[in-house]
Structure formats: structure tokens, C-alpha cells
BADRENMAR-407563 format. One record per residue (C-alpha): x, y, z; chain; residue in one letter. Coordinates in nm, 2 decimals. Example, Ala and Ser with C-alpha at 12.3 -4.5 7.8 and 13.67 -1.06 7.14 Angstrom:
<recs>
@x 1.23	y -0.45	z 0.78	cadena A	residuo A
@x 1.37	y -0.11	z 0.71	cadena A	residuo S
</recs>
This chain:
<recs>
@x 1.74	y 9.58	z -5.91	cadena A	residuo M
@x 1.79	y 9.65	z -6.28	cadena A	residuo I
@x 2.13	y 9.55	z -6.28	cadena A	residuo R
@x 2.03	y 9.24	z -6.06	cadena A	residuo R
@x 1.76	y 9.14	z -6.34	cadena A	residuo L
@x 1.99	y 9.19	z -6.63	cadena A	residuo I
@x 2.29	y 8.99	z -6.47	cadena A	residuo T
@x 2.04	y 8.71	z -6.39	cadena A	residuo T
@x 1.86	y 8.71	z -6.71	cadena A	residuo A
@x 2.19	y 8.71	z -6.91	cadena A	residuo S
@x 2.34	y 8.42	z -6.70	cadena A	residuo L
@x 1.98	y 8.23	z -6.77	cadena A	residuo S
@x 1.99	y 8.32	z -7.15	cadena A	residuo A
@x 2.34	y 8.20	z -7.17	cadena A	residuo V
@x 2.26	y 7.90	z -7.00	cadena A	residuo S
@x 1.94	y 7.84	z -7.25	cadena A	residuo A
@x 2.12	y 7.90	z -7.56	cadena A	residuo M
@x 2.39	y 7.67	z -7.45	cadena A	residuo A
@x 2.14	y 7.39	z -7.40	cadena A	residuo S
@x 1.86	y 7.47	z -7.64	cadena A	residuo R
@x 2.10	y 7.63	z -7.91	cadena A	residuo G
@x 2.30	y 7.32	z -7.95	cadena A	residuo A
@x 1.98	y 7.10	z -8.00	cadena A	residuo I
@x 1.81	y 7.35	z -8.22	cadena A	residuo F
@x 2.11	y 7.34	z -8.42	cadena A	residuo A
@x 2.06	y 6.97	z -8.45	cadena A	residuo G
@x 1.69	y 6.97	z -8.55	cadena A	residuo V
@x 1.78	y 7.22	z -8.83	cadena A	residuo L
@x 2.02	y 6.98	z -8.95	cadena A	residuo L
@x 1.76	y 6.70	z -8.93	cadena A	residuo V
@x 1.52	y 6.93	z -9.10	cadena A	residuo A
@x 1.76	y 6.95	z -9.41	cadena A	residuo G
@x 1.84	y 6.59	z -9.41	cadena A	residuo L
@x 1.47	y 6.47	z -9.37	cadena A	residuo L
@x 1.31	y 6.69	z -9.56	cadena A	residuo G
@x 0.94	y 6.88	z -9.52	cadena A	residuo P
@x 0.75	y 6.56	z -9.50	cadena A	residuo R
@x 0.94	y 6.33	z -9.27	cadena A	residuo A
@x 1.02	y 6.65	z -9.05	cadena A	residuo F
@x 0.68	y 6.75	z -9.03	cadena A	residuo G
@x 0.64	y 6.39	z -8.87	cadena A	residuo Q
@x 0.95	y 6.45	z -8.64	cadena A	residuo F
@x 0.78	y 6.77	z -8.53	cadena A	residuo T
@x 0.43	y 6.60	z -8.46	cadena A	residuo L
@x 0.59	y 6.33	z -8.26	cadena A	residuo I
@x 0.80	y 6.62	z -8.03	cadena A	residuo Q
@x 0.48	y 6.79	z -8.00	cadena A	residuo T
@x 0.29	y 6.49	z -7.87	cadena A	residuo T
@x 0.54	y 6.43	z -7.59	cadena A	residuo A
@x 0.53	y 6.85	z -7.53	cadena A	residuo L
@x 0.16	y 6.82	z -7.48	cadena A	residuo L
@x 0.22	y 6.66	z -7.15	cadena A	residuo F
@x 0.54	y 6.84	z -7.08	cadena A	residuo T
@x 0.61	y 7.22	z -7.19	cadena A	residuo T
@x 0.36	y 7.42	z -6.96	cadena A	residuo F
@x 0.30	y 7.14	z -6.69	cadena A	residuo C
@x 0.67	y 7.12	z -6.61	cadena A	residuo A
@x 0.74	y 7.50	z -6.63	cadena A	residuo L
@x 0.47	y 7.54	z -6.38	cadena A	residuo S
@x 0.63	y 7.31	z -6.13	cadena A	residuo L
@x 0.95	y 7.47	z -6.22	cadena A	residuo G
@x 0.82	y 7.80	z -6.10	cadena A	residuo Q
@x 0.67	y 7.64	z -5.79	cadena A	residuo M
@x 1.03	y 7.49	z -5.72	cadena A	residuo A
@x 1.16	y 7.86	z -5.75	cadena A	residuo T
@x 0.92	y 7.98	z -5.52	cadena A	residuo K
@x 0.92	y 7.74	z -5.25	cadena A	residuo I
@x 1.29	y 7.72	z -5.23	cadena A	residuo V
@x 1.37	y 8.09	z -5.25	cadena A	residuo A
@x 1.13	y 8.10	z -4.94	cadena A	residuo E
@x 1.31	y 7.85	z -4.76	cadena A	residuo A
@x 1.66	y 7.99	z -4.85	cadena A	residuo L
@x 1.66	y 8.21	z -4.53	cadena A	residuo Q
@x 1.54	y 7.91	z -4.31	cadena A	residuo G
@x 1.70	y 7.60	z -4.18	cadena A	residuo S
@x 1.88	y 7.32	z -4.40	cadena A	residuo R
@x 1.61	y 7.10	z -4.30	cadena A	residuo E
@x 1.35	y 7.30	z -4.47	cadena A	residuo R
@x 1.57	y 7.37	z -4.77	cadena A	residuo M
@x 1.60	y 6.97	z -4.80	cadena A	residuo G
@x 1.23	y 6.95	z -4.79	cadena A	residuo V
@x 1.17	y 7.22	z -5.04	cadena A	residuo A
@x 1.41	y 7.04	z -5.28	cadena A	residuo W
@x 1.24	y 6.70	z -5.20	cadena A	residuo S
@x 0.89	y 6.83	z -5.26	cadena A	residuo V
@x 1.02	y 7.01	z -5.59	cadena A	residuo S
@x 1.18	y 6.70	z -5.74	cadena A	residuo Y
@x 0.90	y 6.47	z -5.58	cadena A	residuo G
@x 0.64	y 6.64	z -5.77	cadena A	residuo S
@x 0.81	y 6.63	z -6.10	cadena A	residuo A
@x 0.90	y 6.26	z -6.08	cadena A	residuo L
@x 0.52	y 6.16	z -5.97	cadena A	residuo L
@x 0.36	y 6.38	z -6.25	cadena A	residuo I
@x 0.60	y 6.32	z -6.56	cadena A	residuo S
@x 0.56	y 5.92	z -6.44	cadena A	residuo L
@x 0.19	y 5.94	z -6.48	cadena A	residuo V
@x 0.23	y 6.11	z -6.83	cadena A	residuo F
@x 0.51	y 5.88	z -6.96	cadena A	residuo A
@x 0.31	y 5.61	z -6.88	cadena A	residuo V
@x 0.00	y 5.75	z -7.08	cadena A	residuo A
@x 0.21	y 5.81	z -7.35	cadena A	residuo I
@x 0.35	y 5.46	z -7.39	cadena A	residuo V
@x -0.02	y 5.31	z -7.32	cadena A	residuo A
@x -0.15	y 5.55	z -7.62	cadena A	residuo L
@x 0.13	y 5.53	z -7.84	cadena A	residuo S
@x -0.04	y 5.25	z -8.09	cadena A	residuo P
@x -0.33	y 5.46	z -8.12	cadena A	residuo L
@x -0.16	y 5.78	z -8.15	cadena A	residuo V
@x 0.08	y 5.67	z -8.41	cadena A	residuo A
@x -0.18	y 5.50	z -8.63	cadena A	residuo R
@x -0.46	y 5.78	z -8.62	cadena A	residuo Y
@x -0.21	y 6.07	z -8.57	cadena A	residuo V
@x 0.09	y 5.98	z -8.74	cadena A	residuo G
@x -0.09	y 5.77	z -9.02	cadena A	residuo H
@x 0.18	y 5.48	z -8.97	cadena A	residuo D
@x 0.15	y 5.20	z -8.71	cadena A	residuo A
@x 0.56	y 5.15	z -8.78	cadena A	residuo A
@x 0.60	y 5.47	z -8.57	cadena A	residuo L
@x 0.46	y 5.33	z -8.23	cadena A	residuo T
@x 0.80	y 5.27	z -8.09	cadena A	residuo P
@x 0.90	y 5.63	z -8.18	cadena A	residuo V
@x 0.60	y 5.77	z -8.03	cadena A	residuo Y
@x 0.65	y 5.52	z -7.71	cadena A	residuo A
@x 1.02	y 5.65	z -7.68	cadena A	residuo S
@x 0.90	y 6.03	z -7.68	cadena A	residuo S
@x 0.77	y 5.94	z -7.32	cadena A	residuo S
@x 1.14	y 5.99	z -7.22	cadena A	residuo L
@x 1.10	y 6.34	z -7.33	cadena A	residuo L
@x 0.88	y 6.40	z -7.05	cadena A	residuo V
@x 1.08	y 6.25	z -6.77	cadena A	residuo L
@x 1.37	y 6.47	z -6.90	cadena A	residuo A
@x 1.14	y 6.78	z -6.96	cadena A	residuo G
@x 1.01	y 6.78	z -6.59	cadena A	residuo F
@x 1.37	y 6.74	z -6.45	cadena A	residuo L
@x 1.52	y 7.00	z -6.66	cadena A	residuo T
@x 1.23	y 7.24	z -6.54	cadena A	residuo A
@x 1.28	y 7.16	z -6.15	cadena A	residuo I
@x 1.65	y 7.20	z -6.22	cadena A	residuo Q
@x 1.61	y 7.53	z -6.39	cadena A	residuo N
@x 1.37	y 7.65	z -6.10	cadena A	residuo G
@x 1.60	y 7.55	z -5.81	cadena A	residuo V
@x 1.91	y 7.69	z -5.97	cadena A	residuo A
@x 1.72	y 8.02	z -6.02	cadena A	residuo L
@x 1.64	y 8.01	z -5.66	cadena A	residuo A
@x 1.95	y 7.93	z -5.50	cadena A	residuo V
@x 2.15	y 8.15	z -5.76	cadena A	residuo G
@x 2.33	y 7.88	z -5.91	cadena A	residuo R
@x 2.25	y 8.00	z -6.25	cadena A	residuo V
@x 2.64	y 8.08	z -6.34	cadena A	residuo K
@x 2.70	y 7.71	z -6.25	cadena A	residuo E
@x 2.42	y 7.58	z -6.47	cadena A	residuo Q
@x 2.54	y 7.78	z -6.77	cadena A	residuo A
@x 2.88	y 7.64	z -6.75	cadena A	residuo W
@x 2.73	y 7.30	z -6.69	cadena A	residuo A
@x 2.55	y 7.35	z -7.01	cadena A	residuo N
@x 2.82	y 7.49	z -7.19	cadena A	residuo L
@x 3.02	y 7.18	z -7.14	cadena A	residuo L
@x 2.74	y 6.94	z -7.22	cadena A	residuo S
@x 2.63	y 7.13	z -7.54	cadena A	residuo A
@x 2.88	y 7.02	z -7.77	cadena A	residuo P
@x 2.81	y 6.64	z -7.67	cadena A	residuo I
@x 2.44	y 6.70	z -7.73	cadena A	residuo A
@x 2.50	y 6.85	z -8.06	cadena A	residuo F
@x 2.73	y 6.56	z -8.15	cadena A	residuo A
@x 2.46	y 6.32	z -8.07	cadena A	residuo I
@x 2.22	y 6.51	z -8.30	cadena A	residuo M
@x 2.44	y 6.51	z -8.59	cadena A	residuo V
@x 2.52	y 6.15	z -8.59	cadena A	residuo L
@x 2.14	y 6.07	z -8.55	cadena A	residuo A
@x 2.03	y 6.30	z -8.83	cadena A	residuo A
@x 2.30	y 6.16	z -9.08	cadena A	residuo F
@x 2.11	y 5.83	z -9.05	cadena A	residuo Q
@x 1.85	y 6.01	z -9.27	cadena A	residuo R
@x 1.60	y 5.82	z -9.07	cadena A	residuo D
@x 1.30	y 5.94	z -8.86	cadena A	residuo L
@x 1.36	y 5.69	z -8.60	cadena A	residuo H
@x 1.71	y 5.78	z -8.56	cadena A	residuo W
@x 1.64	y 6.15	z -8.54	cadena A	residuo A
@x 1.40	y 6.10	z -8.27	cadena A	residuo M
@x 1.65	y 5.88	z -8.06	cadena A	residuo Y
@x 1.90	y 6.11	z -8.11	cadena A	residuo G
@x 1.72	y 6.44	z -7.98	cadena A	residuo Y
@x 1.58	y 6.22	z -7.65	cadena A	residuo I
@x 1.95	y 6.13	z -7.61	cadena A	residuo A
@x 2.07	y 6.49	z -7.62	cadena A	residuo S
@x 1.78	y 6.61	z -7.40	cadena A	residuo Q
@x 1.91	y 6.35	z -7.13	cadena A	residuo I
@x 2.27	y 6.46	z -7.17	cadena A	residuo V
@x 2.17	y 6.83	z -7.07	cadena A	residuo I
@x 1.96	y 6.72	z -6.77	cadena A	residuo A
@x 2.24	y 6.52	z -6.65	cadena A	residuo V
@x 2.49	y 6.79	z -6.66	cadena A	residuo G
@x 2.27	y 7.03	z -6.49	cadena A	residuo Q
@x 2.21	y 6.77	z -6.21	cadena A	residuo E
@x 2.58	y 6.75	z -6.16	cadena A	residuo R
@x 2.61	y 7.12	z -6.10	cadena A	residuo S
@x 2.33	y 7.11	z -5.87	cadena A	residuo L
@x 2.45	y 6.80	z -5.67	cadena A	residuo R
@x 2.76	y 6.96	z -5.57	cadena A	residuo R
@x 2.55	y 7.26	z -5.42	cadena A	residuo Y
@x 2.37	y 7.02	z -5.22	cadena A	residuo R
@x 2.68	y 6.84	z -5.11	cadena A	residuo R
@x 2.83	y 7.15	z -5.01	cadena A	residuo E
@x 2.53	y 7.27	z -4.81	cadena A	residuo H
@x 2.48	y 6.92	z -4.67	cadena A	residuo G
@x 2.13	y 6.90	z -4.84	cadena A	residuo L
@x 1.98	y 6.54	z -4.89	cadena A	residuo K
@x 1.68	y 6.44	z -5.07	cadena A	residuo L
@x 1.42	y 6.24	z -4.90	cadena A	residuo S
@x 1.06	y 6.22	z -4.94	cadena A	residuo L
@x 1.01	y 6.07	z -4.58	cadena A	residuo R
@x 1.12	y 6.40	z -4.43	cadena A	residuo T
@x 0.83	y 6.56	z -4.60	cadena A	residuo T
@x 0.46	y 6.60	z -4.43	cadena A	residuo T
@x 0.13	y 6.64	z -4.59	cadena A	residuo R
@x 0.15	y 7.02	z -4.51	cadena A	residuo A
@x 0.47	y 7.05	z -4.71	cadena A	residuo D
@x 0.31	y 6.91	z -5.03	cadena A	residuo W
@x -0.01	y 7.16	z -5.01	cadena A	residuo S
@x 0.19	y 7.39	z -5.25	cadena A	residuo V
@x 0.14	y 7.13	z -5.49	cadena A	residuo L
@x -0.24	y 7.12	z -5.47	cadena A	residuo W
@x -0.28	y 7.51	z -5.42	cadena A	residuo R
@x -0.02	y 7.62	z -5.69	cadena A	residuo L
@x 0.16	y 7.37	z -5.90	cadena A	residuo G
@x -0.12	y 7.15	z -6.02	cadena A	residuo L
@x -0.37	y 7.46	z -6.09	cadena A	residuo P
@x -0.08	y 7.64	z -6.28	cadena A	residuo S
@x -0.01	y 7.30	z -6.47	cadena A	residuo S
@x -0.38	y 7.27	z -6.56	cadena A	residuo L
@x -0.36	y 7.63	z -6.69	cadena A	residuo A
@x -0.06	y 7.53	z -6.91	cadena A	residuo G
@x -0.23	y 7.22	z -7.02	cadena A	residuo L
@x -0.52	y 7.41	z -7.20	cadena A	residuo L
@x -0.24	y 7.58	z -7.43	cadena A	residuo T
@x -0.02	y 7.28	z -7.56	cadena A	residuo V
@x -0.35	y 7.07	z -7.67	cadena A	residuo P
@x -0.49	y 7.33	z -7.83	cadena A	residuo A
@x -0.15	y 7.37	z -8.04	cadena A	residuo M
@x -0.12	y 7.01	z -8.11	cadena A	residuo W
@x -0.46	y 6.98	z -8.25	cadena A	residuo L
@x -0.43	y 7.26	z -8.47	cadena A	residuo V
@x -0.10	y 7.09	z -8.62	cadena A	residuo M
@x -0.31	y 6.79	z -8.66	cadena A	residuo V
@x -0.56	y 6.97	z -8.83	cadena A	residuo M
@x -0.31	y 7.12	z -9.08	cadena A	residuo L
@x -0.17	y 6.77	z -9.17	cadena A	residuo S
@x -0.52	y 6.64	z -9.25	cadena A	residuo H
@x -0.56	y 6.94	z -9.52	cadena A	residuo T
@x -0.50	y 6.89	z -9.89	cadena A	residuo A
@x -0.13	y 6.94	z -9.92	cadena A	residuo D
@x -0.09	y 6.88	z -9.54	cadena A	residuo G
@x 0.20	y 6.69	z -9.50	cadena A	residuo A
@x 0.43	y 6.95	z -9.70	cadena A	residuo T
@x 0.23	y 7.22	z -9.52	cadena A	residuo D
@x 0.33	y 7.09	z -9.18	cadena A	residuo L
@x 0.68	y 7.07	z -9.26	cadena A	residuo G
@x 0.67	y 7.44	z -9.34	cadena A	residuo H
@x 0.51	y 7.53	z -9.06	cadena A	residuo F
@x 0.72	y 7.31	z -8.83	cadena A	residuo A
@x 1.05	y 7.49	z -8.95	cadena A	residuo L
@x 0.89	y 7.81	z -8.81	cadena A	residuo G
@x 0.76	y 7.64	z -8.49	cadena A	residuo N
@x 1.09	y 7.54	z -8.39	cadena A	residuo Q
@x 1.23	y 7.88	z -8.40	cadena A	residuo A
@x 0.93	y 8.00	z -8.21	cadena A	residuo R
@x 0.96	y 7.73	z -7.95	cadena A	residuo S
@x 1.34	y 7.83	z -7.90	cadena A	residuo I
@x 1.26	y 8.18	z -7.87	cadena A	residuo L
@x 0.96	y 8.11	z -7.61	cadena A	residuo L
@x 1.21	y 7.90	z -7.41	cadena A	residuo F
@x 1.46	y 8.16	z -7.41	cadena A	residuo G
@x 1.21	y 8.44	z -7.27	cadena A	residuo I
@x 1.07	y 8.19	z -7.04	cadena A	residuo G
@x 1.40	y 8.14	z -6.88	cadena A	residuo V
@x 1.48	y 8.51	z -6.87	cadena A	residuo V
@x 1.11	y 8.57	z -6.72	cadena A	residuo A
@x 1.23	y 8.34	z -6.47	cadena A	residuo N
@x 1.47	y 8.59	z -6.34	cadena A	residuo A
@x 1.19	y 8.82	z -6.25	cadena A	residuo A
@x 1.02	y 8.56	z -6.04	cadena A	residuo L
@x 1.24	y 8.58	z -5.71	cadena A	residuo P
@x 1.23	y 8.94	z -5.71	cadena A	residuo M
@x 0.83	y 8.95	z -5.77	cadena A	residuo L
@x 0.79	y 8.69	z -5.49	cadena A	residuo S
@x 1.03	y 8.86	z -5.24	cadena A	residuo S
@x 0.85	y 9.21	z -5.29	cadena A	residuo A
@x 0.50	y 9.06	z -5.26	cadena A	residuo L
@x 0.63	y 8.89	z -4.94	cadena A	residuo A
@x 0.72	y 9.18	z -4.79	cadena A	residuo Q
@x 0.41	y 9.37	z -4.90	cadena A	residuo G
@x 0.62	y 9.58	z -5.13	cadena A	residuo D
@x 0.35	y 9.66	z -5.39	cadena A	residuo R
@x 0.56	y 9.94	z -5.55	cadena A	residuo H
@x 0.88	y 9.74	z -5.57	cadena A	residuo G
@x 0.67	y 9.45	z -5.74	cadena A	residuo A
@x 0.50	y 9.71	z -5.99	cadena A	residuo S
@x 0.84	y 9.83	z -6.09	cadena A	residuo T
@x 1.01	y 9.48	z -6.12	cadena A	residuo V
@x 0.68	y 9.41	z -6.33	cadena A	residuo L
@x 0.71	y 9.71	z -6.56	cadena A	residuo R
@x 1.08	y 9.69	z -6.61	cadena A	residuo H
@x 1.12	y 9.33	z -6.67	cadena A	residuo S
@x 0.82	y 9.37	z -6.92	cadena A	residuo M
@x 1.00	y 9.65	z -7.11	cadena A	residuo A
@x 1.33	y 9.49	z -7.08	cadena A	residuo L
@x 1.20	y 9.14	z -7.23	cadena A	residuo L
@x 0.99	y 9.32	z -7.50	cadena A	residuo L
@x 1.30	y 9.51	z -7.63	cadena A	residuo A
@x 1.52	y 9.17	z -7.65	cadena A	residuo I
@x 1.27	y 8.97	z -7.81	cadena A	residuo T
@x 1.17	y 9.24	z -8.05	cadena A	residuo G
@x 1.51	y 9.28	z -8.17	cadena A	residuo A
@x 1.59	y 8.92	z -8.22	cadena A	residuo I
@x 1.24	y 8.85	z -8.39	cadena A	residuo A
@x 1.30	y 9.15	z -8.63	cadena A	residuo L
@x 1.67	y 9.01	z -8.69	cadena A	residuo L
@x 1.53	y 8.69	z -8.76	cadena A	residuo A
@x 1.26	y 8.78	z -8.99	cadena A	residuo A
@x 1.46	y 8.97	z -9.21	cadena A	residuo L
@x 1.75	y 8.73	z -9.25	cadena A	residuo A
@x 1.51	y 8.42	z -9.29	cadena A	residuo A
@x 1.43	y 8.48	z -9.65	cadena A	residuo P
@x 1.75	y 8.49	z -9.83	cadena A	residuo P
@x 1.89	y 8.23	z -9.59	cadena A	residuo L
@x 1.60	y 7.97	z -9.64	cadena A	residuo I
@x 1.61	y 8.04	z -10.02	cadena A	residuo H
@x 2.02	y 8.01	z -10.02	cadena A	residuo A
@x 2.05	y 7.72	z -9.77	cadena A	residuo L
@x 1.74	y 7.55	z -9.78	cadena A	residuo A
@x 1.50	y 7.60	z -10.09	cadena A	residuo P
@x 1.26	y 7.31	z -10.03	cadena A	residuo A
@x 1.16	y 7.52	z -9.73	cadena A	residuo Y
@x 1.08	y 7.82	z -9.91	cadena A	residuo A
@x 0.71	y 7.82	z -9.81	cadena A	residuo G
@x 0.82	y 7.86	z -9.47	cadena A	residuo S
@x 0.91	y 8.18	z -9.49	cadena A	residuo V
@x 0.56	y 8.36	z -9.42	cadena A	residuo E
@x 0.47	y 8.13	z -9.13	cadena A	residuo P
@x 0.81	y 8.17	z -8.97	cadena A	residuo L
@x 0.73	y 8.56	z -8.99	cadena A	residuo Q
@x 0.42	y 8.56	z -8.83	cadena A	residuo W
@x 0.51	y 8.30	z -8.56	cadena A	residuo L
@x 0.80	y 8.52	z -8.47	cadena A	residuo L
@x 0.55	y 8.84	z -8.43	cadena A	residuo A
@x 0.35	y 8.59	z -8.19	cadena A	residuo S
@x 0.64	y 8.58	z -8.00	cadena A	residuo V
@x 0.70	y 8.92	z -7.96	cadena A	residuo V
@x 0.34	y 8.94	z -7.83	cadena A	residuo A
@x 0.42	y 8.64	z -7.60	cadena A	residuo T
@x 0.73	y 8.81	z -7.42	cadena A	residuo A
@x 0.57	y 9.05	z -7.18	cadena A	residuo P
@x 0.28	y 8.79	z -7.11	cadena A	residuo T
@x 0.54	y 8.54	z -6.96	cadena A	residuo T
@x 0.64	y 8.83	z -6.72	cadena A	residuo I
@x 0.25	y 8.88	z -6.62	cadena A	residuo L
@x 0.25	y 8.49	z -6.61	cadena A	residuo M
@x 0.52	y 8.50	z -6.33	cadena A	residuo R
@x 0.33	y 8.77	z -6.15	cadena A	residuo K
@x 0.04	y 8.55	z -6.13	cadena A	residuo A
@x 0.24	y 8.28	z -5.97	cadena A	residuo T
@x 0.42	y 8.53	z -5.73	cadena A	residuo A
@x 0.07	y 8.62	z -5.64	cadena A	residuo D
@x -0.05	y 8.28	z -5.59	cadena A	residuo G
@x -0.33	y 8.33	z -5.81	cadena A	residuo R
@x -0.31	y 8.03	z -6.06	cadena A	residuo P
@x -0.70	y 8.14	z -6.18	cadena A	residuo S
@x -0.53	y 8.44	z -6.38	cadena A	residuo I
@x -0.34	y 8.18	z -6.56	cadena A	residuo L
@x -0.65	y 7.97	z -6.64	cadena A	residuo L
@x -0.82	y 8.28	z -6.80	cadena A	residuo Y
@x -0.53	y 8.40	z -6.99	cadena A	residuo G
@x -0.46	y 8.03	z -7.15	cadena A	residuo N
@x -0.82	y 7.96	z -7.19	cadena A	residuo A
@x -0.84	y 8.28	z -7.41	cadena A	residuo V
@x -0.53	y 8.15	z -7.61	cadena A	residuo F
@x -0.68	y 7.83	z -7.64	cadena A	residuo C
@x -1.02	y 7.93	z -7.79	cadena A	residuo V
@x -0.88	y 8.18	z -8.01	cadena A	residuo V
@x -0.62	y 7.96	z -8.17	cadena A	residuo L
@x -0.88	y 7.67	z -8.22	cadena A	residuo L
@x -1.14	y 7.92	z -8.40	cadena A	residuo A
@x -0.89	y 8.12	z -8.59	cadena A	residuo T
@x -0.71	y 7.82	z -8.71	cadena A	residuo A
@x -1.01	y 7.64	z -8.81	cadena A	residuo A
@x -1.14	y 7.95	z -9.03	cadena A	residuo V
@x -0.80	y 7.98	z -9.15	cadena A	residuo A
@x -0.76	y 7.61	z -9.28	cadena A	residuo L
@x -1.11	y 7.60	z -9.41	cadena A	residuo H
@x -1.01	y 7.89	z -9.63	cadena A	residuo M
@x -0.70	y 7.71	z -9.76	cadena A	residuo H
@x -0.48	y 7.93	z -9.55	cadena A	residuo G
@x -0.22	y 7.64	z -9.50	cadena A	residuo G
@x 0.09	y 7.69	z -9.28	cadena A	residuo A
@x 0.06	y 8.08	z -9.31	cadena A	residuo T
@x -0.31	y 8.09	z -9.20	cadena A	residuo G
@x -0.23	y 7.88	z -8.89	cadena A	residuo L
@x 0.08	y 8.10	z -8.80	cadena A	residuo A
@x -0.12	y 8.40	z -8.83	cadena A	residuo F
@x -0.38	y 8.23	z -8.58	cadena A	residuo A
@x -0.11	y 8.19	z -8.34	cadena A	residuo Y
@x -0.03	y 8.56	z -8.37	cadena A	residuo F
@x -0.40	y 8.65	z -8.30	cadena A	residuo L
@x -0.45	y 8.42	z -7.99	cadena A	residuo A
@x -0.09	y 8.54	z -7.84	cadena A	residuo S
@x -0.21	y 8.90	z -7.88	cadena A	residuo L
@x -0.54	y 8.85	z -7.72	cadena A	residuo L
@x -0.38	y 8.65	z -7.46	cadena A	residuo Q
@x -0.15	y 8.95	z -7.35	cadena A	residuo L
@x -0.46	y 9.16	z -7.36	cadena A	residuo L
@x -0.63	y 8.92	z -7.11	cadena A	residuo T
@x -0.36	y 8.92	z -6.87	cadena A	residuo F
@x -0.28	y 9.29	z -6.91	cadena A	residuo A
@x -0.65	y 9.37	z -6.81	cadena A	residuo L
@x -0.59	y 9.17	z -6.49	cadena A	residuo F
@x -0.26	y 9.34	z -6.38	cadena A	residuo N
@x -0.39	y 9.69	z -6.50	cadena A	residuo R
@x -0.34	y 9.86	z -6.19	cadena A	residuo N
@x 0.02	y 9.75	z -6.16	cadena A	residuo E
@x 0.08	y 9.86	z -6.51	cadena A	residuo L
@x -0.05	y 10.20	z -6.47	cadena A	residuo R
@x 0.10	y 10.26	z -6.11	cadena A	residuo W
@x 0.35	y 10.49	z -6.22	cadena A	residuo K
@x 0.11	y 10.73	z -6.37	cadena A	residuo A
@x -0.12	y 10.67	z -6.03	cadena A	residuo L
@x 0.20	y 10.75	z -5.83	cadena A	residuo A
@x 0.28	y 11.07	z -6.01	cadena A	residuo R
@x -0.09	y 11.21	z -5.99	cadena A	residuo S
@x -0.10	y 11.13	z -5.60	cadena A	residuo N
@x 0.22	y 11.31	z -5.54	cadena A	residuo S
</recs>
């Protein structure tokens, strides 16, 4: 079980590093060429799009993993229906959010970005929503059917193209071009992943068709997909709001740029641990479907320990390497060192939380996601308000992230306290 978990997680990590790593490297180049003020605006636009995407899309991706994995042992028709429901759900919800972004872009550009000329950029970020939902479904389906290796190869081939696009856009030294390049690079990754999955459908004679689905097939969307997405939507708006609060402080434009650099590192690590955590989801779902609570508890505890060790090592290395690297390569971002270190600490606290989130999905209990994310939202908003009122700036906001992540972990652990202490109970019973 551990060998299978490590193998799947490693391939997933390679896939994520190839796709997100290339884009992240391009974002770092954008940061260096635009400077803290313009880069802060770039991150605000990016976060506005992610406001409608990140956890909502990831929740649908996890739903896709669950239903496709369950249909894997069934007929070809059942597999086709599971794929169609997964893709159809993403298309439907992403289009709703994309239209909302386009409609609200003039207001957001004026009152959030403080520049009406940014309206086209905010409107174009709706394409990030479409790409984000598509890649989330692709990741979920690939994990369910065991095509992680093929997807990793697809991302390795797409990564140089995505990076080249980011480089060309960054050297225009213009916020508009930087965002358009970022969008194009995301689309390149999505197209590469879809080609890999299309080959799988062709090999197995699977067709995507909404006409073959019934109302009962879509019930999983109402029972699990949408409630899980709602839980995710509690967190990203809170993160977006505190960034807006930071931008409205005395030296908010520069502080936002300093915070944004650390937040980019946090985002890439969160994406990585999310991908690795997804490797545990099929194993958890399979064990629970067979009534094997012991097996599910074992997967839960071992995957938490594995992800915590990996994330802790990466975060510690990054925290130690950041000060000399930033001072040597980007002295304008010297004020980002402390925020970066607090944000890295928040990622370490979030690592085991992601496994507990997958456990809630496997259990079919989205209410646990709602409780845990609600705690994160409330703590983040309250702590950030106090920190910014006390002129804590980017560092104060980063500490708010750490505290909110820690209390979110404790909340999820409380709901899973029996599974987490199963080993001790087993020993006492024996």
C-alpha cells in the first residue's frame, strides 16, 4: 500500500512540477521585470480568477476521481457516463463563473484594481476559470484510470512551450501582456493533458456524450460535487478579501507585492500537496467501499505522515534559501522574506489537512469540509483585520494565514479523531 501510494504520488508530483513549475518560473520572471507594484496587481487579477476556480474546480476533480474509479470495474457504457458527468459538470459551472467575471470586470477593475483600463485584463481572466476547471477534471480522471504516468509525460512536453510563452510575455514589461501570457500557458497545459486522455478514450472505445446520461447519474453533483465546491468557496473569497484589505493600507501597493511573492510559492506548494493528496483518494474510497475501516485508517495516517515529511523538508529548505537568494537576485523584494517564511509554515500545517479533506470526500461527508473551511475563513479574516489594523503589513497577513491553517487542521483532526488514534485503540484491544 505504501509502495503504491509513493509511486502514484511521485508520478503526480512530477506531473505537477512539470506543469506548474514551468508556469511558476515564468511568474518569477514576471515579478522581476514588473516590480513589486505591478506584480501585486498581477497577483490580484490572478487571485480574482482563482476566487471562482481553485477549490470549486478541485472539488469537482475529486468527485471525478471517485465516480470514474467506481465505474472502472463496470461496463464501457458506465465509464462513458462517468466521464461525461465529470466533464459536463466542469463545463457547466465554469461557464457560469466565466460569464460572471466578464460581467463584473468593469466594476472589479475600477474598485479593486483602482484602474478602469484594466477591465480587459480582468475580463480575460475568465479563461483561467475554464482552463482551471478542465485541468482539475483531467487530473481527477487520470488518477482514477491510472494514467498519471502518461499525464506526466504530456506535461513534461508542454512545460517548455508554456514557459517560452511566459518568457515572451514577461519581456514585454507590461501587465496586460504578462496576464495574457499566463492565460496562454495554462491553455497549453490543458491541451497537452487532454491529448493524453483522448488516447485512453480511443483505446477503450469511450465517448463523451451528455445524451447518454440520466438524472440519476447527475445526483452525485448535487450530493457531493456542489456541497464540496461550496466548502471551497468559503476559503478563496476570504483570501481575496484580505489581499484587498492589504492593498488599501498606507503602503499597500508595495506590501501587496511583497506578500504576492511568498503567496506564489505557497500556491505552487499547495497545488503540489493537493496533487499528491489526491493519490490517496482512490485508496481511501476503495477501502471504505469494501467496509475496511482498518485499511482506510492506515491509508489516512500513513499518507498524512508521508505528505507532512515531504512538505516540511521542502518548506524548511525554501525558508533557509530564500533570504540570500532574494537579497542577491531581487533586492527590491527584501521585504518579502518574513511573509514568505510564515506562508511556508502555513503550507506545512495545511499538508495533513489535505489528506483529511480527501477522507471527507471518500466518506461522502461534505459537511466536514464546510466546517473546516469555515474555521479557516473566520480565523483568517479576524486575524488579518487585527494584524493590518496594527500595521503588520505583509508579515502580519502571512501570520494570519499560518494561524488560520493551524486551526483548520485541528478542526479536521477533531472530526477524524477516532481514525487518527485507531492504532493505539487496536493495541489496547489486542
